[in-house]
Each structure stands twice: as structure tokens, then as C-alpha cells.
C-alpha positions, -999 to 999 in steps of 0.1 A, spaced: 423 235 264 414 214 235 405 176 236 409 158 203 416 123 189 453 115 187 469 108 153 500 88 144 520 120 140 513 129 177 527 98 191 566 99 189 571 132 208 542 124 232 555 89 240 590 103 248 575 128 273 550 103 288 578 78 294 596 103 317 566 104 341 574 87 375 545 62 370 558 51 336 593 48 349 581 25 378 563 3 353 592 2 329 575 19 300 602 32 277 595 58 250 599 31 223 575 7 240 550 35 247 550 46 211 547 10 198 517 4 222 500 36 212 505 29 174 490 -5 179 461 11 199 454 34 169 455 4 145 430 -15 167 407 14 169 412 20 207 403 55 219 432 78 222 423 113 233 448 142 236 445 173 258 463 202 242 471 238 251 485 261 225 485 231 201 509 212 224 498 178 240 497 179 277 477 147 285 464 115 271 435 91 277 438 57 262 407 34 264 385 7 249 348 15 245 334 -18 254 340 -54 263 354 -51 299 337 -79 319 311 -80 291 297 -47 306 317 -16 298 346 4 286 381 4 301 404 33 307 439 18 300 458 50 307 452 85 319 484 105 319 490 142 323 523 159 317 537 182 344 526 214 326 490 201 325 488 190 361 465 209 385 448 227 356 418 204 350 435 184 323 429 151 339 393 159 347 387 170 310 402 138 297 383 117 322 350 134 312 358 129 275 365 92 281 333 88 301 313 105 273 328 83 246 323 51 265 288 60 275 277 59 238 285 22 237 286 9 273 268 17 305 298 11 327 334 23 329 363 4 345 399 13 353 428 1 373 448 23 397 480 13 415 477 8 452 505 33 459 490 61 438 470 79 465 466 111 444 450 92 415 427 73 439 416 106 454 411 120 419 389 91 407 369 91 439 363 129 435 349 122 400 324 96 412 344 64 407 342 36 433 369 12 442 354 -23 439 384 -47 443 421 -53 438 443 -76 417 475 -82 437 507 -86 416 489 -82 383 516 -61 366 543 -57 393 547 -83 420 547 -58 448 517 -37 436 480 -44 438 461 -29 410 428 -15 424 397 -20 403 375 11 400 340 13 385 315 40 375 280 37 361 281 60 330 244 59 321 
């Protein structure tokens, strides 16, 4: 598996595949919107890391390096395509995010949907702590859990 920065040429095909993930469907993230958001992220200088096997993207980490609560970086999205699940892809992307943010910020933050028990278990396994919740932040029926980790 290779982890590298995403480029604009990676985004169309990747966005189409990410939009089919159940989480993206629930949040109404179409392929077009996903691609637009990721293009803007590149233009702003947000971190966009790809996990690849055989040259084909299987996962994405989208993040900002600093500024969250004036203290740290923020993982906006960690998404792994079906062929990358259960193979350490998410762990590799999370570690790469943590390393990139730790260069600029001592803390990492992320939000995780209250219904996503598998993701909650994943973050807890990797040393993240649930510190709060924001009910109805994105979807009225979902609380977004706030997770934190000291990175250095």
C-alpha cells in the first residue's frame, strides 16, 4: 500500500466511488458535490491523502493541519472503499494524518456519527477519546461525536 498526496486528476473517479459508500449516501454526498468539495480543498491547501494499491485509490483522508478550536488539526473525512476495508487502509491513512498534523499542531480532532459504531471502535482502538457531541449539526437526527487525540 502506498500513501501519497492526492492530485486534481485523482478526484473525478475517486469522488464517484466515494459517493457510493453508505455513509456518503446517508449524508447526501453526490459524486459531483464530493468532487467539487475536494477540488476546493486542494485549492485551499487542505491535506488530501490517498491510499493506493496497485496504483488504484482505495481510501482518502481529508484534513486541515491547524486551527480547530485554536489548538489542532481536524480530520474532515476518512473514507475507505470496500476493497481497502479490513486491510489496514484506514489505520495507515489515520497514521499519515496524525503525522502530518503533528508537525503543525499538538492536537487532532474529528467528528464521528453517533450511529457509526464501527468507526467509533476504530478511533478508540487508535488512541482517540470521545469528548462530546453536537446533536443535529449536519443531520437533524444524528449527533456528531467529537473525538480528540494528543499528537505530541
